N, C-alpha and C positions, 0 to 999 in steps of 0.2 A: 268732522268726526269719522264719518264713513270712509273718507279718503285716507285718514290716518290709520284706521284699522286695516284697510287694504294694503297700505304701504308696509305696515308692520308685518302683515301676513306674507307679503312677497319676500321681505328680508328674512323672515323665519324659514321659508321654503328654500331660499338661496343658501342660507346657512346650513340647513340640513343636507342639501346637495353637496356643498363644499366639504362638509364633514364626512359624508359617504365616500366622496371621491378620494379624500385624504386617507380614509381607512383602507380603501381598495389599493392604494399605492404603497401601503405598509406591508412588507413581506418578512416573515420570520424564518430564519434559517438556523438549524441546529447543527453544530460541529461536534461530532460524537466519537469517542473512543472508549474502549474498556481500559486500555493502558497505552500511554503515549510512548513515542520514540522519536529520534531526530528526523527520520524520513517522513513520518506522519506529520510532524510539526511543520516541516518545510512545505509539504503539500497543502496543509491546512492554511498556513499563512499566505501562500500564493493564491489559493482559491479565494480566501476572504478578501484580500486586497483587490484582486481582479474583479470579483463579483460586485464589490462595493463601487468600484469605478464605473463598471458597465451599467450598474443599476442607476447610478446618478444621471448618466446620460439619458436614460429612459424615464426619468422622473420617479424612480422607485426608491422608497425609503426602506432599505434592507437592514433589518435588525438581527444581529448574530448572538447566539447563546452557545456556550461551550459546555460539554458534558464529558467528564473524565472520572471514572469510578476506581481508578488506581488498581486495576486488576480484578475487581469484583464483578463478575459477569451477571450474577443474579441482581445486584443493585443496578447495573446498567440497564438490563431489560425492564425492570420495574420502573425506573425513572423514565425510560422511553415511553412506556404506556401512559404514565402520568402526564408527560409533556406533549404527547401527540396532538391533542385537540387544539393546542395553541401555536402549532408550527405549520409552515407551508412546505418545507423541504428539509431533508436530512442529508448531510455530507459526511461520509464515513470512509476512512482509509483501511485497506487490508482485509483479507478474507475472514479472520475470526470476528472482527467487529461487524462486518456486513452480515455474516451468518447469524450473529446474535440479534441484529435488527430484524431479520426475517423470522427467526425463532420467536421473537416477541410478538409477532403477528401485526407488525406495523403496516398500515395501508397507505400512508402518505407517500409522496414521491421521495425516492432515495437515489442519491448519486454516490456511487462507490468510486474509489481510485485505487490503483495498484493491486488488482486482483488477477492472479495468474490464470485461473480457470473458472470464470463466472458461470459457465454452463454446467460444469461438473459440480459446482457448489449449489446448483439449482436456484441461482438468483435470477437468471434470464433463460429464455427458451432458445434463443440464438443471438448472435452478435449483431446482426443487421436489423432485426426487429425483436427487441427483448420480450415483448408480450406480457410484461409484469410491471410492478411499480418501481422496478430498479433499472437503472442504466448507469453508465460511468466509463471508467478507464481500465482497459485490459493490459496487464503489465508483463505477460510472459515473454521472456527472452528465449528464443529457441535453444534447446540444450546443445545442439551441435555447434552453434556459434559460441556458447559458453565454453565448450570443450576446446574449441580452437583458440580462444583467448587464454585458457589455462595452459595449453601446450606451447603457445607463443612465449609465455613467461617461464614455463617449466618443460622444456622440450624433451628431457630425458626420463620423465616419469613412466612407469610401466603398470604399477598397481595403484588403483584409485579407490579410496575408501569413501563411501557415500553414507553420511550420517543424517538420519531423518526419522520423523515419527510415522511409522507405517499405518497407524490407526487414523491419520488425517488424510482424506482423499486427495487433497491438493498436493502436499509434498510427496505422497506415494506415487501419484501420476508423474510428477517431475522426476522422481528417482528412476522410474521405469524408462523414461525418455533418455535420461543420462546413461543408463546401462546400455540402451540400444546404440547411442552415439559412441560410447566407449568401445563396444564390441566391433562397431564398424571401422574403428581405427586399429583394431587388432590388439587392444589393451585389455587389462583385467579389471573388472569392477568387483568390489567387496562391500556387502551390505552391513551396516551397523545401525542399531535401533536406538531412538530416543524414547524412553518410556512416556506414555501419555500423561503420567502423573507428574512430570517434571515441572517444577514451579520456581526454580532459582538457578542462578549461574553455577552454584556449587553442584547442583544435581546434574546440570548439563556437563559439567566437568567430569563427573563420575561416569556419565555415559560415553565420554570421549576416551577415557583411559584404556579400554580394551583395544583401541586402534593403535596404540603405541607399539612400534616395532613391526607392525603388520602391513603398513601401507606407505607409499611414497608421498602421498598428498591426501588431505582431507577435503572433501567437497560437502557443502551443505546447501540445501534447497531453500526456496522462499518459504520457510517453515515457521509457524506461530510459536514453536518451542525454541527457535533459534533467534528470532528477531529481538526479544527482550533479554535473553539469557546467553547470547552468543559469546560474551566475554569469558564465560567459563570454558567453553570449547577452545577459544583462542589461547587462553592461559596455558592449558595442558599441552596444546600443540606447540606453542613457542618454547615452552620449557624443555620439550623433547625434540626441538628443531625439526618439526614436521611442517611443511608448507600448508597453507590453508587457502582454499578457494571458497568464496561466499557469494551467494546470489543477491545478497542485500548489501548495497554499497556502504551504508553507514558502518558496517562491521569492518570494512577495510580501513576506515579511519580509526578504528579501535584496536587495530593490531593484526587483523587478517592480512595475508599477503596480497591477494588479488581478487577483483570482482568485476564482472561485466553485468551491469544491472540497469534497471528501468530508471529513467530520469523523472523523479517524483515532481520536480518543479514544472517541467514542461508538460507533463501529463495533467497536472492540476489546471494549467491554462486552458487545456481542451475541455476540462470539466466546467469551466466558467461559461463557455458557450452553451453547453447542455443545460446549465442551471437557468440561464436567461430564457431559453426556450420554454422550460417548465414553468417558470414564474410568469411567463407571458401567456400561459394557458395550454401549452402542448403537453400531451401525456408522455411520460417516460417510456411507456410501452412501444412508442413509435420512434424513439430516438436511438440511433445506432450506438453500440458500444465502440469507443475509440481506443486507439493506441498511439503512443509516440514512438516511432521506430528507431530513433537515434539513441543508442545505448551509451552508458558511461563506463569506460574502462578506468578503474582505480587501481593503482599499484602502490604498495607501501614499501618504499625503499628502506625505511628505518627497520622494519621487520626483517626485510631481506638480509641486511647486514647482521642483525642479531642472531639469525638462525643459519647464517653462512650460505645464503643463496645469491648467486650473481644473476641479476635480471638482464636479459639481452637488450641492447640499445634500441632495437626495433620496437620492443614493447614499451620502453620509456617514451619514445617519440610518439607513439600512437595513443598513449594514455590521456584521458580527459583530466586526470588529476594524479599527481605523484605525491604521496605523503612522505614528508622528510622527517 
């Protein structure tokens, strides 16, 4: 009888140990956006598939949860606070989403992707040693390289209109760098503002109309007012046969003429390595922010024909993607 009790006790302890080990191997990852777009979706799907595969190799059971509040920032922040105790890691694309996570006061580890200025957004203290609960992927494509791509496609432009939200520090910083690059080429830059209240493609279209007849090309930055509503700008530009350069590649597939942008898929693969380090116990404060330096040149030949622009053969040969 004593032997039986001892045996049962051993099995009970072993069972508890097995349960504890199993619980330790379960990691919960939240994939969060205020509002989705194709670039974010590509990054998220790549991250999820890559992290799931790497986690299995390490014996981790990674459980994913999605959060998309369809543009409602207040609901997004409230839901984050509600879910925080049950998650181990948050993956978030884009500056507006990451800043909302910070504003919500989240202290769990956060991996961001595709953020042009994570220091300026005060998500990290520096790129090599973030020093906060954030790390991730830095997506800034140098503005002088973007300008060279624009001039390769549109070599005769003289007056370049920059359309951005001046109240958002990220696009405002990018716009300044654009103006410096334009001045260095002896060309003229003209500012046009997107109101901070813009919440639709039609409203962005209205912000674009003052540019008609005043510029040779419209340039937009990686701007939270352009990413979801850019089709409004593209519609007005194409109707008036004004070429458009966009920093967000997804918009070149929606009718903008050209883009030299961050590769969201390749960037998300680097984020997988960071996530494995965090889920293995390393602090994001010590994990350097990464960048994928090979940019994607997208040229829309269908738009070129519609607005009467002839794209040089060199640009077509160098493009990562030509939209037909």
